[in-house]
N, C-alpha and C positions, 0 to 999 in steps of 0.2 A: 648489685644489682646491674650484670656484665647487656651489656646492648647488645641486643641479636645484630649478625649483619644485613645488610643491604640484598633482599633481596628482588627479581626486577618483578613489574607487573607481567611484563612477556606474557609470562606461562596461567596467567587466570583471564576469568571475566570480572568486572567489578559485579559484588554483587548490589553495591546501594550505587547508588547513582544524584552523585551532588548535585540539589538544587544551585544555580550560579544565576544570581541578578545582571542586569545588562552594565549595571557599573561596576561590577566587578570581572564581566568576563573581557571589559574591558581592558580593565590594571592586568588583568595578566595574562592580555596577547601577546603571545611568546614565551608562554611559561607553561602552555599546556600541560605537557608531559609532565613536568614538578610537580601538580593538583594532580593526576592520576596517581604517580608512583607516590603521594600524601596517600588518596583515598587507598592505594592499595595496603599502604603498612596499618591504616587504620582497622580495615578487616581482619591484618594479618595476628594484629595484638588483642581486637577484640576473637577475636577465635580462641586464642593464645590463654585467654584468661576465661573465656567460657561467658561471655558476657554479649548481653544483644546488642547491637551498633542498628540504633533505629531510622539513623536520615545522615546527614551532610547536608550541611545549608555555608555556602563560600557567598560573605558578605566583606559591602566597603567596610574597611576602616578607615575611620575620620579619626584627626588627630586633632586636640583640643591647643593643640600647645606650638603647631607651629601649618605655617599655611598646602605642606605635600599631604596631596591626597589618591596616593601610589597604593599604597597598601591593600590587602584583604584580610578577613578573619574565615578560618575555619569553622566552624560552629557544629563540634561532631557531638548527636545525641543518643544514649548509650541508654539504658533499663539494667542499671546496677549499683548494688548500697556506694556509700559515699566511697570504703577503703578502696574496691576494685574499680569508683569511679577514678581517685585518685591512680595505683596502680595504673587504671588503664594512663590519663595524661603523664605520668611519670613515662611510661615505656613508652606512649609515642613523642616523646623528647632526646631521649636515649637514641631510637634509631632517624628518627632526623638528625640528630648526630651525629652518626654512623654516615647516613647519606650526603651531608655536605662533602665526605672526603672521595663521592664517585662522580660530585660535578663540574662540571666549568666552571671558570672564576664569577661570570656571571650570573648562572645558573644557585649557584652559594650564597652571592650578596643578595638575591631578589630574596632567597629563604629565609636568610638570618635578618633580613632587616626589612622584610617587607609581609610578608604573613606572620599570622600568631592562629594559634589552636585551642580554641573553648570546647570543655568537655563538659555536656550538660546532660544531668537525668530527667528520661523519658517516660 
């Protein structure tokens, strides 16, 4: 599958507003636009695949291997079959890879080092 080119979220309003924990908001400080971009990508991928995007939660990632506490998990809940869910996750991953080419080095590092995406069945 070929990654779709990244499209800016400036043209549309988010349909699903992410729920962001206080700790996650602290960790995301300065990277809020990146989160907005990722929500937009999730909406586009869900729409392209004809699946329902139910909610997005942004939670702190807690490492069990080291003391750093700066990462976040974006937990996307969809209504889809297992195969559709996998294809959605794969599409998100490809679009995130494409997004990396458009980011400043600091934002790129934050995306690759501090953000994880999980896709759950709703």
